[in-house]
C-alpha positions in Angstrom: 79.6 -12.1 162.7 82.9 -12.0 163.2 83.7 -12.8 159.6 80.9 -10.2 157.9 83.1 -7.1 158.5 86.2 -9.1 156.9 84.1 -9.8 153.9 82.7 -6.3 153.5 86.2 -4.8 153.6 87.6 -6.9 150.6 86.0 -4.9 147.7 87.5 -2.0 149.2 90.7 -3.4 149.0 90.3 -3.9 145.3 89.8 -0.3 144.9 92.6 1.2 147.2 92.9 4.6 146.2 96.9 3.8 146.7 96.6 1.1 144.3 94.5 2.8 141.8 96.2 5.9 141.5 99.8 4.3 141.8 102.3 5.8 139.0 103.7 2.5 137.9 100.3 0.9 137.9 99.0 3.9 135.5 102.0 4.0 133.3 101.4 0.1 132.6 97.9 0.9 131.1 99.2 3.4 128.4 100.7 2.5 125.4 104.2 3.4 125.0 105.2 5.5 121.9 106.8 4.4 119.0 110.4 5.8 118.6 110.5 5.4 115.0 107.3 7.7 114.0 108.1 10.2 117.2 110.1 13.5 116.7 112.0 14.8 119.8 111.2 17.7 121.5 112.8 20.8 119.6 113.9 19.0 116.4 112.3 19.5 113.2 111.4 16.5 110.9 112.9 16.2 107.6 111.0 17.0 104.6 112.4 14.6 102.7 115.9 13.1 100.8 118.1 16.2 100.1 119.2 14.3 96.8 115.6 14.7 95.6 116.4 18.4 94.1 119.3 17.7 92.5 117.9 14.5 90.7 114.1 16.0 89.9 115.3 19.4 88.6 117.7 18.4 85.5 115.2 15.4 84.7 112.0 18.1 84.6 114.5 20.7 82.9 115.5 17.8 80.1 111.7 16.8 79.7 110.9 20.3 79.3 113.8 21.0 76.6 113.1 17.6 74.9 109.5 19.0 74.7 110.2 22.0 73.4 112.4 20.2 70.3 109.8 18.0 69.9 107.3 20.7 69.4 109.5 22.6 66.5 109.6 19.0 65.1 106.0 17.9 64.5 104.4 21.3 63.8 107.2 22.8 61.9 107.6 26.0 63.7 109.7 28.6 62.2 112.7 29.6 63.6 111.2 33.3 63.7 108.2 32.4 66.1 110.1 29.6 68.4 113.7 28.7 67.6 115.0 25.3 68.5 116.6 24.8 71.8 120.1 24.3 69.9 120.0 27.5 68.2 119.2 29.1 71.4 122.0 27.3 73.1 124.5 28.4 70.3 122.9 31.9 70.7 123.5 32.1 74.5 127.1 31.1 73.9 127.6 33.8 71.4 126.3 36.4 73.7 128.2 35.4 76.7 131.6 35.8 74.1 130.5 39.4 74.0 131.5 42.5 76.3 127.6 43.7 75.9 126.0 41.4 78.0 128.1 41.6 80.8 127.2 45.2 80.9 123.9 44.8 80.4 123.7 42.4 83.2 125.7 44.6 85.7 123.4 47.4 84.8 120.5 45.3 85.8 121.7 44.1 88.8 123.0 47.5 89.9 119.3 48.7 89.4 117.5 45.7 90.9 119.8 45.7 94.1 119.4 49.8 94.6 116.1 49.7 94.3 115.7 46.8 96.7 117.9 48.1 99.6 115.5 51.3 99.2 112.5 49.1 99.2 113.8 47.2 102.2 114.5 50.4 104.3 111.5 52.2 103.5 109.0 48.9 103.9 110.6 47.5 106.9 110.3 50.9 108.8 107.1 51.7 107.4 105.5 48.5 108.1 106.9 48.3 111.8 105.2 52.1 112.3 101.9 50.8 110.9 102.1 47.7 112.8 102.0 49.6 115.9 100.1 52.5 115.2 96.5 50.5 114.0 94.8 54.0 113.1 97.4 55.5 111.1 97.5 52.0 109.1 93.9 52.5 108.4 94.6 56.0 107.2 97.2 55.1 104.8 96.5 51.8 103.6 94.2 52.8 100.6 97.0 54.9 99.4 99.7 52.0 100.0 97.3 49.6 98.1 97.1 52.2 95.2 100.8 52.1 94.3 100.3 48.5 93.4 97.2 48.4 91.7 97.6 51.3 89.3 99.4 49.9 86.5 102.9 49.9 86.3 103.0 50.6 82.3 101.0 54.0 83.3 103.7 54.7 86.3 106.8 54.1 83.7 106.1 57.3 81.6 105.9 59.6 84.7 109.0 57.9 86.0 111.2 58.9 83.1 109.2 62.5 82.9 110.7 62.9 86.3 114.2 61.3 86.5 114.7 60.8 82.7 116.0 57.6 80.9 118.9 57.1 83.1 119.1 54.4 85.6 117.5 56.8 88.5 113.8 55.5 86.8 114.3 52.2 86.8 115.9 52.3 90.4 112.4 53.9 91.8 110.7 51.4 89.5 111.9 48.6 91.0 111.2 50.4 94.7 107.6 51.0 94.1 106.7 47.2 93.1 109.1 45.5 95.6 108.5 47.8 98.9 104.5 46.7 99.2 105.0 43.1 100.0 107.7 44.1 102.7 105.6 46.6 104.4 102.6 43.9 104.6 104.6 41.4 105.7 106.2 43.5 108.6 103.1 44.7 109.5 101.5 40.7 110.1 104.8 40.2 111.8 104.5 42.7 114.2 101.1 41.8 114.8 101.9 38.2 115.5 103.6 39.2 118.6 102.4 37.7 121.8 100.4 39.8 124.2 102.4 38.5 126.8 105.6 39.2 125.5 104.5 43.0 125.2 103.0 43.0 128.8 106.7 41.8 130.1 108.3 44.7 128.3 105.5 47.2 130.0 106.3 45.3 133.6 109.6 46.3 133.4 109.2 49.6 131.8 111.6 49.0 128.8 111.5 52.3 126.9 109.9 52.2 123.4 113.1 51.6 121.8 114.2 48.7 123.6 110.8 47.0 123.1 111.7 47.6 119.3 115.1 45.9 119.3 114.6 43.4 122.0 111.1 42.2 121.3 109.3 43.5 117.8 112.1 43.2 115.3 113.4 39.4 116.6 109.3 38.4 116.9 108.5 39.5 113.6 112.1 38.4 112.0 110.4 35.5 110.4 107.7 37.4 108.3 110.2 40.4 107.7 112.6 38.1 106.1 109.8 36.4 103.8 108.8 39.7 102.3 112.0 40.6 101.8 112.4 37.0 100.1 109.6 37.9 97.8 110.8 41.4 97.5 114.1 40.9 95.5 111.9 39.3 93.0 109.2 41.8 92.5 112.2 44.3 92.3 114.3 42.9 89.2 110.9 42.4 87.9 110.3 46.0 88.1 114.1 46.9 87.1 113.4 45.0 83.6 110.0 46.3 82.9 111.6 49.5 83.2 114.3 49.1 80.8 111.8 47.5 78.2 109.5 50.5 78.3 112.3 53.3 78.4 115.9 52.5 78.1 118.8 52.4 76.2 121.0 50.0 79.0 120.3 46.7 80.7 119.1 43.3 79.8 115.3 44.6 79.2 116.8 47.2 77.0 119.1 44.5 75.4 115.9 42.6 74.7 113.8 45.0 73.1 116.8 45.5 70.6 116.9 41.9 69.6 113.4 42.1 69.4 113.8 45.0 66.8 116.3 42.9 65.0 114.0 39.8 64.7 117.2 37.7 66.5 114.4 35.7 68.3 117.1 33.0 69.4 119.2 35.6 71.1 116.2 37.1 72.5 115.6 33.9 74.2 119.3 33.8 75.4 118.6 36.9 76.8 115.7 35.7 78.5 117.8 32.9 79.8 120.1 35.3 81.2 117.6 37.3 83.0 116.2 34.0 84.7 119.6 33.0 86.1 120.1 36.4 87.2 116.6 36.5 89.3 117.8 32.8 90.6 120.7 33.9 91.8 119.3 37.2 93.4 116.4 35.0 94.9 118.8 32.5 96.1 121.1 34.6 98.0 118.2 36.4 99.5 116.7 32.5 100.6 120.3 31.8 102.1 120.2 34.6 104.2 117.0 34.2 105.5 117.6 30.3 106.2 120.6 31.2 108.4 119.2 34.1 109.9 116.4 32.3 111.5 117.2 28.7 111.9 115.0 27.9 114.9 112.0 29.2 112.7 110.1 26.1 110.8 109.8 28.2 107.6 113.7 27.8 107.3 113.5 23.9 106.5 116.6 23.5 108.5 116.4 20.2 110.9 118.2 21.9 113.8 117.4 21.2 117.3 116.9 23.6 120.1 
């Protein structure tokens, strides 16, 4: 009878709460993470080798030019329709030796930048207001969409009538096309702010301007900068379209002259210069966004927080 209590206590000893909840014992039952596949907290995983872009881009460009040349030879395409790459290169070198191409490039650059800056001020300001006042956004949304769905070919004659054939009409064309995407992205950024952050600003009774400067703008900055990055592309498109349809200055007007004179090789050369200008402006704006928000995932920078 004396040994019976000891026998009944043995199973309880095996399931002692102190032993079952021992942190060291519980840790031993878990699988340790592999340091080779685990990203440290606050560090972004690298998206790939940095040299990959510098290798693939020239290869793709060389393949495109080779296919272009092969197409003109196999199908005996006339130079008026599609000049071979070497003729376009010669025309590009010839254009770069003439002062008119630099004047035309400057005009297009000026129209694009002024229209882009107007769109940034109007689009971001309007986006902040509409993002905070939903009722006003519902009222103005159809009119904002109308500015984009109306064919731009129909807008250009009105701009020419109102502002003339000078630079002003092209500046407004660039601003009208590019401001909408900035407004929409700003609205999205404002409305994506965490409700808890807004509650904190109310608790400390911060004035409205303090909320905008300290909370709204920093929190919405990634979306706003993304809209600005897209806006520069639309801005240069609007400026060139305006030059095509009614202008005597800029790269668009120069391309129209080359087309009228049936200089297809120089027309291609002007298009290449337009493309390079667009790439340059986009790269500058994208670089500003990348270094303005290094902490955000969209910047693509592997930084430790």
